[in-house]
C-alpha positions as CSV (number, residue, x, y, z in Angstrom):
1,M,-0.1,0.1,-0.1
2,D,1.3,3.4,-1.0
3,I,2.1,6.3,1.4
4,V,-0.6,8.8,0.9
5,E,0.6,12.3,0.1
6,P,-0.3,14.0,3.6
7,L,1.0,10.9,5.6
8,L,4.1,11.2,3.6
9,G,4.9,14.8,4.9
10,M,4.0,13.7,8.3
11,L,6.4,10.7,8.2
12,K,9.4,12.9,7.0
13,E,8.7,15.5,9.8
14,A,8.3,12.8,12.4
15,R,11.4,10.5,11.8
16,A,13.7,13.6,12.5
17,L,12.0,14.1,16.0
18,G,12.8,12.5,19.2
19,S,10.6,11.6,22.0
20,A,11.5,14.5,24.2
21,V,10.8,17.2,21.7
22,V,7.5,15.4,20.9
23,W,6.5,15.3,24.6
24,D,7.6,19.0,25.0
25,K,5.1,20.1,22.5
26,A,2.3,17.6,22.9
27,G,0.2,19.9,24.9
28,G,-1.3,17.2,27.0
29,H,-2.2,15.2,23.8
30,A,0.3,12.3,24.5
31,Q,1.1,9.7,27.0
32,L,4.5,8.4,28.1
33,V,4.3,4.6,28.0
34,Q,5.6,3.0,31.3
35,G,5.8,-0.4,32.2
36,H,6.1,-1.9,29.0
37,G,9.2,-4.1,29.6
38,L,10.2,-3.7,25.9
39,R,14.0,-3.6,25.0
40,N,15.3,-1.3,22.3
41,F,17.5,-3.7,20.0
42,T,18.2,-0.5,17.8
43,P,19.2,2.0,20.1
44,E,20.9,4.1,17.4
45,L,17.6,4.6,15.5
46,R,14.4,6.8,16.2
47,L,11.2,4.9,15.9
48,A,8.0,6.8,14.7
49,G,5.0,6.4,12.8
50,P,1.3,5.2,13.1
51,V,0.6,1.7,14.6
52,H,-1.0,-1.1,12.6
53,L,-2.0,-3.7,15.2
54,V,-1.4,-7.3,15.2
55,Q,-2.5,-10.0,17.7
56,T,-1.4,-13.6,17.7
57,Q,-1.2,-16.6,20.0
58,G,2.3,-17.6,19.4
59,D,1.7,-18.1,15.6
60,I,3.8,-16.5,12.8
61,L,0.9,-16.2,10.4
62,P,-1.0,-13.5,11.9
63,V,2.6,-11.5,11.4
64,L,2.6,-12.2,8.2
65,Q,-1.0,-10.9,7.5
66,G,0.0,-7.8,9.4
67,L,3.0,-7.2,7.2
68,K,0.8,-7.9,4.1
69,D,-2.0,-5.5,5.3
70,A,0.1,-2.5,6.9
71,A,0.3,0.7,5.1
72,A,3.9,1.8,4.1
73,G,5.2,4.1,6.8
74,S,3.3,2.5,9.8
75,V,4.9,0.6,12.6
76,L,3.8,-3.1,13.3
77,L,2.9,-3.4,16.9
78,I,2.7,-7.2,17.7
79,E,0.9,-8.7,20.8
80,D,1.8,-12.3,21.5
81,I,-0.8,-13.7,23.7
82,T,1.2,-16.8,24.4
83,P,4.8,-15.8,24.2
84,G,8.0,-17.9,24.2
85,R,9.2,-18.5,20.6
86,A,10.3,-15.6,18.1
87,L,7.5,-14.3,15.8
88,L,9.7,-12.9,13.3
89,G,13.6,-12.8,12.2
90,D,15.7,-11.5,9.3
91,I,13.3,-12.2,6.5
92,V,10.3,-10.7,8.0
93,M,12.6,-7.8,9.1
94,L,13.9,-7.2,5.3
95,A,10.4,-7.7,4.0
96,T,9.3,-5.0,6.5
97,Q,12.1,-2.7,5.4
98,C,11.4,-3.1,1.7
99,K,7.7,-2.3,2.2
100,G,8.8,1.0,3.8
101,L,7.3,0.2,7.1
102,G,8.6,2.4,9.9
103,G,9.7,-0.4,12.4
104,I,8.5,-3.3,14.7
105,V,7.3,-3.2,18.2
106,C,6.7,-6.7,19.3
107,L,5.1,-7.7,22.8
108,G,6.8,-11.0,22.3
109,T,9.8,-12.6,21.3
110,V,12.0,-12.1,18.0
111,R,15.3,-13.5,16.7
112,D,17.8,-12.3,14.4
113,V,18.0,-9.1,16.2
114,A,21.5,-8.1,14.7
115,D,19.8,-7.7,11.1
116,A,17.7,-4.7,12.6
117,S,20.7,-2.4,12.8
118,N,22.1,-3.7,9.6
119,L,18.8,-2.9,7.8
120,K,18.3,0.3,9.8
121,L,15.0,-0.9,10.9
122,P,13.8,0.3,14.5
123,L,13.3,-2.9,16.5
124,W,11.7,-3.1,20.0
125,A,10.6,-6.5,21.6
126,H,10.4,-8.1,24.9
127,S,12.9,-10.8,24.3
128,C,14.8,-12.7,21.7
129,S,15.4,-16.6,21.2
130,P,16.7,-18.6,18.0
131,V,13.7,-20.8,18.3
132,A,11.1,-19.8,15.7
133,A,7.3,-20.1,16.4
134,S,5.0,-22.2,14.3
135,L,3.3,-20.7,11.2
136,G,0.0,-21.5,12.8
137,K,-3.5,-20.1,12.6
138,P,-4.7,-16.8,10.9
139,A,-5.2,-13.5,12.9
140,V,-8.3,-12.3,14.2
141,A,-9.3,-8.9,14.3
142,V,-7.9,-6.4,17.0
143,Q,-9.3,-2.8,18.0
144,A,-6.6,-2.2,20.7
145,I,-3.3,-3.3,22.2
146,K,-2.3,-2.4,25.7
147,V,1.6,-1.4,25.8
148,G,2.5,-1.1,29.3
149,D,0.0,1.1,30.9
150,T,-1.1,2.6,27.8
151,R,-3.6,1.6,25.2
152,F,-3.0,1.9,21.4
153,E,-5.7,1.9,18.9
154,C,-4.9,1.4,15.0
155,G,-3.6,4.7,13.8
156,D,-2.4,6.1,16.8
157,W,1.6,7.2,16.5
158,V,4.4,5.8,18.4
159,F,7.8,7.8,19.2
160,A,10.6,5.9,20.7
161,D,14.2,6.2,21.2
162,Q,16.7,6.1,24.1
163,D,14.6,8.8,26.3
164,G,11.5,6.5,26.1
165,V,8.3,5.8,24.4
166,V,5.4,8.1,23.8
167,R,1.9,7.6,22.3
168,V,0.3,10.3,20.2
169,P,-3.6,9.8,19.5
170,K,-4.3,9.7,16.0
171,A,-6.7,12.6,16.3
172,H,-3.8,14.8,17.4
173,A,-0.9,13.6,15.6
174,R,-0.6,16.1,12.8
175,L,-0.7,19.3,15.1
176,V,1.6,17.6,17.6
177,I,4.2,16.7,14.9
178,K,4.1,20.2,13.3
179,A,4.5,21.9,16.6
180,A,7.6,19.6,17.5
181,A,9.1,19.9,14.1
182,I,9.0,23.7,14.7
183,K,10.8,23.4,18.0
184,N,13.2,20.9,16.5
185,K,14.3,23.2,14.0
186,K,14.8,26.1,16.6
187,E,16.8,24.0,18.9
188,Q,19.0,23.0,15.8
189,I,19.8,26.8,15.3
190,Y,20.6,27.2,19.0
191,K,23.3,24.4,18.7
192,Q,24.7,25.9,15.4
193,R,24.7,29.4,17.2
194,M,26.8,27.8,20.1
195,L,28.9,25.8,17.8
196,A,29.8,29.1,16.1
197,G,31.0,30.7,19.2
198,E,28.0,32.0,21.1
199,D,27.3,31.5,24.9
200,L,24.3,29.8,25.9
201,I,24.1,31.6,29.2
202,Q,24.2,34.9,27.3
203,M,21.8,33.4,24.5
204,M,19.1,32.7,27.3
205,N,20.0,36.0,29.3
206,I,20.7,34.1,32.6
207,D,22.6,36.7,34.2
208,G,19.9,39.5,33.4
209,H,17.4,37.3,35.0
210,L,19.5,36.4,38.1
211,Q,20.6,40.0,38.6
212,R,18.0,42.3,37.3
213,G,14.9,40.0,37.2
214,E,14.6,40.2,33.4
215,P,12.9,37.4,31.7
216,I,14.7,34.4,30.5
217,R,14.9,33.9,26.7
218,V,14.0,30.4,25.6
219,E,13.5,30.6,21.9
220,F,12.9,27.1,21.1
């Protein structure tokens, strides 16, 4: 499934954003996902995109169905009701990358985890094992998946990196991404000015604030 034009623009902006800047500009329209028990197998990569939900009872076939049905740019969010064996490995990860998906979050077990970094494919999972699950039974429809203390519905956005995991409801995703992208650009300008020799304390007017009660300048 091709990426529609509005989503393409959102994805380009979203993939440059860390979870911290998204949280800063969410204006209350985000949840910090806690208690998820997920391991970040690609800490060098940022994960961002609308989730496509997959639920399975220890079988691989639902994951393949999810891969088939997911729109390009989305993130596979997989919940294994009976975890223990790996639901996916290098072949599925390569297919995920080839289809243009944004990454994989697996509430269960995966394998061939080193391939995720090689493929530049963000991968989060509860655990890894060399033992593959069986092909099994087809998927059943799922309306929501709970990740830790947070409920995700299809189309909600997930942002995840070394700082943490954040959910943004689909209804607010466009505005949050736009606001976070503006903040991110302003922060990059601040960093460039500092690298060019400007002093952060002066840029923010810390001395003026401490000595004369002047406002602190925060331009990002």
